[in-house]
C-alpha positions in Angstrom: 3.4 -130.6 6.2 2.7 -130.0 9.9 4.0 -127.2 12.0 6.2 -128.9 14.6 5.7 -127.3 18.1 7.4 -128.1 21.4 5.9 -126.7 24.6 8.5 -126.3 27.3 7.6 -126.0 31.0 9.5 -126.4 34.3 6.8 -128.7 35.6 7.6 -127.9 39.2 4.7 -125.8 40.6 2.2 -128.5 39.6 4.1 -131.0 41.7 4.5 -128.8 44.7 1.4 -126.6 44.9 -2.1 -128.1 45.4 -3.9 -125.1 43.8 -1.8 -125.3 40.6 -2.1 -129.1 40.5 -5.9 -128.9 40.7 -6.1 -126.5 37.8 -3.4 -128.2 35.7 -3.3 -131.8 36.9 -1.3 -132.9 33.8 0.9 -129.8 33.9 0.7 -126.4 32.3 2.7 -127.7 29.3 0.0 -130.3 28.5 -2.8 -127.7 28.8 -1.0 -125.3 26.5 -0.2 -128.1 24.1 -3.8 -129.2 24.0 -4.9 -125.7 23.1 -2.3 -125.3 20.4 -3.0 -128.8 19.1 -6.7 -127.9 18.3 -5.4 -127.0 14.8 -5.2 -130.2 12.8 -2.0 -129.3 10.9 0.0 -128.6 14.0 2.1 -131.4 15.6 2.7 -130.6 19.3 4.9 -132.3 21.9 6.2 -131.3 25.3 9.5 -131.0 27.2 10.3 -130.3 30.8 13.2 -129.0 33.0 14.1 -132.3 34.6 14.4 -134.3 31.4 18.0 -134.9 30.1 19.2 -131.7 28.4 15.8 -130.2 29.6 14.2 -132.2 26.8 15.9 -129.9 24.2 18.6 -131.9 22.6 20.2 -130.5 19.4 18.5 -133.1 17.3 15.0 -132.2 18.8 15.5 -128.5 18.3 16.6 -129.1 14.7 13.2 -130.7 14.2 11.2 -127.9 15.9 9.5 -125.1 14.0 8.2 -123.2 17.0 9.2 -123.5 20.7 6.8 -122.3 23.4 8.5 -121.4 26.8 6.9 -121.3 30.2 9.2 -120.8 33.2 9.0 -119.2 36.7 10.8 -120.5 39.8 13.7 -122.3 38.2 15.1 -119.9 35.6 18.6 -120.3 37.2 18.5 -124.1 36.8 18.4 -123.9 33.0 21.8 -124.8 31.6 23.6 -122.0 29.8 24.6 -124.4 27.0 20.9 -125.2 26.3 20.1 -121.5 26.3 22.8 -120.8 23.7 21.5 -123.8 21.7 18.0 -122.4 21.7 19.2 -118.9 20.8 21.1 -120.3 17.8 18.0 -122.0 16.6 16.0 -118.8 16.9 18.6 -117.0 14.9 18.4 -119.7 12.3 14.6 -119.3 12.0 12.9 -121.2 14.7 9.9 -119.3 16.2 9.7 -118.7 19.9 6.7 -117.9 22.1 7.6 -116.7 25.6 4.8 -116.8 28.1 4.0 -115.0 31.3 6.9 -115.2 33.8 9.2 -116.4 31.1 10.0 -112.7 30.8 12.8 -113.5 33.3 13.9 -116.7 31.6 17.6 -116.9 30.5 16.6 -117.3 26.9 14.3 -114.2 26.8 16.9 -112.0 28.5 19.6 -113.5 26.2 17.6 -112.5 23.1 16.4 -109.2 24.4 19.7 -108.0 25.9 17.9 -106.1 28.6 16.8 -106.7 32.3 13.2 -107.6 31.2 12.1 -106.4 34.6 8.6 -105.2 35.5 6.2 -104.5 38.5 3.9 -107.2 39.7 1.1 -108.0 42.2 -0.6 -111.4 42.9 -4.1 -110.4 43.9 -6.3 -112.3 41.5 -7.5 -109.0 39.9 -9.4 -108.6 36.7 -7.4 -108.1 33.5 -8.5 -106.7 30.2 -6.2 -107.3 27.2 -7.0 -104.7 24.5 -6.4 -105.6 20.9 -4.1 -102.9 19.4 -4.1 -104.1 15.8 -7.3 -106.0 14.8 -5.7 -106.9 11.4 -2.6 -108.6 12.9 -2.4 -112.4 12.3 -2.1 -113.0 16.1 -5.4 -111.2 16.9 -7.6 -113.0 14.3 -10.8 -114.3 15.8 -10.4 -112.1 18.9 -12.9 -109.4 19.8 -11.9 -105.9 20.9 -10.5 -107.2 24.2 -10.0 -110.4 26.2 -11.5 -110.4 29.7 -9.8 -112.5 32.4 -11.7 -112.5 35.7 -8.5 -113.3 37.7 -4.9 -112.6 36.8 -1.6 -111.6 38.2 -0.8 -108.0 37.6 2.2 -107.1 35.5 2.9 -103.4 35.3 5.1 -100.9 33.5 7.8 -100.1 33.1 8.7 -103.3 31.3 12.4 -103.2 30.5 12.5 -104.7 27.1 13.6 -103.3 23.7 11.0 -101.5 21.6 9.1 -104.3 19.8 8.4 -104.6 16.1 4.8 -104.3 17.2 2.7 -104.1 20.3 -0.2 -106.5 19.7 -2.0 -106.3 23.1 -2.0 -103.8 26.0 -3.5 -104.9 29.3 -5.4 -102.9 32.0 -5.6 -104.3 35.5 -8.3 -103.8 38.1 -5.8 -102.0 40.4 -5.2 -99.4 37.6 -1.8 -100.5 36.1 -1.3 -101.0 32.4 1.2 -103.4 30.7 2.3 -104.1 27.1 1.1 -107.7 27.2 1.7 -108.9 23.6 4.9 -107.9 21.9 6.6 -109.1 18.7 10.3 -109.2 17.9 12.7 -110.7 15.3 16.2 -112.0 16.0 18.1 -113.2 13.0 15.6 -115.3 11.0 13.4 -116.1 14.0 10.2 -114.5 15.1 9.5 -114.0 18.8 6.2 -113.3 20.6 6.0 -112.4 24.3 2.5 -113.0 25.8 1.9 -111.9 29.4 -1.2 -113.7 30.7 -0.7 -117.2 32.2 -0.2 -117.1 36.0 -0.3 -120.7 37.2 -2.9 -120.3 40.0 -5.6 -119.3 37.6 -7.1 -121.3 34.7 -5.9 -118.9 32.0 -4.7 -121.6 29.6 -8.1 -123.1 29.6 -9.6 -119.8 28.2 -10.7 -120.2 24.6 -9.5 -116.8 23.6 -6.0 -117.3 25.1 -5.8 -120.6 23.3 -6.8 -119.0 20.0 -4.0 -116.3 20.5 -1.5 -119.1 21.1 -2.6 -120.9 18.0 -2.4 -117.7 15.9 1.0 -116.9 17.4 2.4 -120.3 16.4 1.4 -119.7 12.8 2.8 -116.2 12.9 6.1 -117.4 14.3 6.5 -120.3 11.9 9.1 -119.8 9.3 8.8 -122.3 6.4 12.2 -121.3 4.9 15.3 -123.5 5.2 17.1 -122.9 8.5 19.9 -120.3 8.2 22.6 -122.6 9.6 25.5 -120.2 9.0 23.8 -117.3 10.7 26.5 -117.0 13.4 29.4 -117.4 11.1 31.7 -114.5 10.1 33.8 -115.8 7.2 36.9 -114.1 5.9 36.3 -113.6 2.2 39.6 -114.0 0.2 40.6 -111.2 -2.2 40.4 -113.5 -5.2 36.8 -114.3 -4.4 35.5 -110.7 -4.4 32.7 -110.2 -6.9 34.6 -107.4 -8.5 38.3 -107.7 -9.2 40.4 -105.8 -6.6 44.0 -105.5 -5.5 45.2 -105.6 -1.9 46.1 -102.2 -0.5 47.9 -101.5 2.9 48.7 -103.8 5.8 46.6 -106.5 7.3 46.0 -108.1 10.8 45.0 -111.4 9.3 46.4 -113.9 6.8 44.2 -114.9 3.8 41.4 -117.1 5.0 42.3 -116.7 8.7 39.4 -116.5 11.2 38.7 -113.1 12.8 38.8 -112.3 16.5 35.8 -113.0 18.7 
């Protein structure tokens, strides 16, 4: 069975900026999808901001194993209801890859619970992404480091929770460093944040970057049945306790009544 991947992109810079359009004439989403789709057992499709429901209907998300998110200038235009829908699917077990400026996306901040702020500089400087764990599934096939001749600088402090693991750390020509590959888990869903990908440079055409994304899709994929009731908080009746018990003291709720939220 194929791993079902949806690559989401605002698809605005490519329409409005000639430099971006020249590098990604079919949109960043299609370049990213092409790289991920080099694996034969991965089924990749795309979605964009201006589609109905941003291309992320409940039915489509229910059939998505891994969602890849690229956003930059239109974070505020993403509907809050769609953000909650995506968050629920991550909690149920859908994988999520958040790329580059997606650190400020509503969905990433929602799942991190922190400002997700950082320092940045757009100077086309050299970036070296050091592999921290050569045995990690996401780094397989990658040498000791990935060299990008031109990149946007992202620098510490990066206001995110401590990750499960730091997979990459980047050094930039101007001297800054950045935790550029981080893994998380929320509910049953795995999350990978990957920093490189500024739209005015051909980063998503780089073979090593494409390999990391393919590896990350496989790492984030959860073959288990979705945990649909992950957000429920049921009131368990006394007579359904696994051990026989008797009620003691007063109660706020009647038997079977929903709790406060």
